[in-house]
C-alpha positions as CSV (number, residue, x, y, z in Angstrom):
1,M,114.6,174.7,45.9
2,K,114.1,172.0,48.3
3,L,117.6,172.1,49.3
4,I,117.7,175.9,49.7
5,T,114.8,175.1,52.0
6,L,116.4,172.3,53.7
7,L,119.7,173.9,54.5
8,P,118.6,176.8,56.6
9,I,116.4,174.3,58.5
10,L,119.5,172.0,59.7
11,L,122.0,175.1,60.3
12,C,119.5,175.9,63.1
13,L,119.2,172.5,64.2
14,F,122.8,172.1,64.6
15,T,123.0,175.6,66.2
16,V,120.3,175.6,68.9
17,A,122.2,174.6,72.1
18,A,120.9,172.3,74.4
19,K,121.9,171.4,77.9
20,A,123.5,168.3,77.7
21,Q,123.2,166.0,80.8
22,D,126.6,164.6,81.9
23,N,127.8,162.3,84.7
24,N,129.6,165.5,86.8
25,G,126.6,167.8,88.3
26,S,126.6,171.6,87.6
27,N,125.9,172.8,91.0
28,P,126.6,171.4,94.6
29,Q,123.4,169.6,94.8
30,E,123.5,168.0,91.6
31,K,127.1,166.8,92.7
32,K,125.9,165.4,95.9
33,V,123.2,163.6,94.2
34,L,125.6,162.0,91.8
35,K,128.3,161.2,94.7
36,L,125.5,159.5,96.7
37,I,124.0,157.1,93.4
38,N,127.8,156.3,92.3
39,A,128.8,155.2,95.8
40,L,125.9,152.4,96.1
41,P,127.4,149.4,97.0
42,E,125.9,147.5,93.9
43,I,127.5,150.5,91.6
44,I,130.7,150.0,93.3
45,A,130.3,146.0,92.9
46,S,129.6,146.2,89.6
47,N,132.3,148.3,88.3
48,K,134.8,146.3,90.4
49,L,133.9,143.2,88.2
50,R,133.5,145.7,84.7
51,M,137.5,147.0,85.7
52,K,138.3,143.2,84.6
53,K,136.4,142.7,81.7
54,D,135.7,146.3,80.2
55,P,137.2,148.9,81.9
56,Q,135.6,151.3,79.0
57,R,132.2,150.2,80.0
58,L,132.0,151.6,83.9
59,L,128.6,152.2,85.2
60,K,128.1,155.9,86.1
61,A,125.1,158.1,87.4
62,Y,123.3,160.5,84.8
63,I,121.0,163.2,86.0
64,E,117.6,163.1,83.7
65,F,115.5,165.6,85.2
66,T,115.9,168.1,87.6
67,P,113.2,168.8,90.4
68,T,110.4,170.8,89.5
69,A,107.2,172.5,91.3
70,K,105.6,169.1,90.9
71,D,108.1,166.5,91.0
72,K,110.7,167.4,94.1
73,Y,112.8,164.7,93.1
74,Y,116.1,164.5,90.7
75,Q,115.5,161.6,88.7
76,V,119.1,159.8,87.9
77,S,119.7,156.9,85.4
78,V,122.8,154.8,85.9
79,C,124.5,154.3,82.4
80,D,127.2,152.4,80.6
81,D,128.4,154.3,78.0
82,F,129.0,152.0,74.8
83,A,129.9,153.5,71.5
84,D,128.3,157.0,72.2
85,R,125.2,155.3,73.4
86,L,123.7,155.2,77.0
87,F,122.1,152.3,78.1
88,A,120.2,152.3,81.9
89,Y,120.6,149.7,84.0
90,Y,119.3,151.6,86.8
91,R,117.0,154.4,87.1
92,F,116.5,156.3,90.9
93,K,114.8,159.7,92.7
94,V,116.5,161.4,94.7
95,N,114.5,163.9,97.3
96,A,116.0,167.3,96.5
97,A,115.6,168.0,100.0
98,T,116.3,164.9,101.9
99,Y,118.8,163.1,99.7
100,A,116.4,160.4,100.6
101,I,117.1,157.6,97.5
102,F,114.5,155.6,95.4
103,Y,114.7,153.1,93.1
104,D,112.0,154.1,90.5
105,D,110.0,151.2,89.3
106,F,108.7,152.6,86.4
107,E,107.2,149.8,85.0
108,N,104.7,149.3,88.2
109,G,104.7,153.4,88.8
110,K,106.2,152.9,92.2
111,L,109.3,154.6,94.0
112,V,110.9,151.7,96.3
113,P,113.1,152.8,99.4
114,L,116.4,151.9,99.0
115,K,116.8,150.0,101.8
116,V,113.7,147.6,100.2
117,W,115.7,147.4,97.3
118,Q,118.8,146.9,98.2
119,K,117.6,143.7,100.6
120,H,116.7,142.1,97.4
121,A,118.7,139.8,95.0
122,Y,119.9,141.8,92.0
123,G,117.2,144.9,93.2
124,I,114.1,142.4,92.1
125,Y,111.7,143.2,95.0
126,S,108.2,142.2,93.9
127,K,107.3,139.1,91.8
128,R,104.6,139.6,88.9
């Protein structure tokens, strides 16, 4: 009896369509956001090194969240795709209206302007 009850639940879980986030973008604004992040010098330099060592683990930008009425930013993670798992190296927020890029320091609850983040080695801009 448990199997009969469990089977329809499992079927429902597998048939529910969820919007998968990818690194292609689903509209011109998303494509622009991803292009801006993927063109950052830090990402390009890292990918040049990765091409020599493991070309299957290149960094790519993925949109995690799109802007809402409360949050006017695209939230973008820069990840490598390894063994069907995404590992995030950086998180950025991109203003939907101006396309200004901010490093998302979620540990300290700060949005750091890109130019400030880029001035410091490895993106480390503050000492604890």
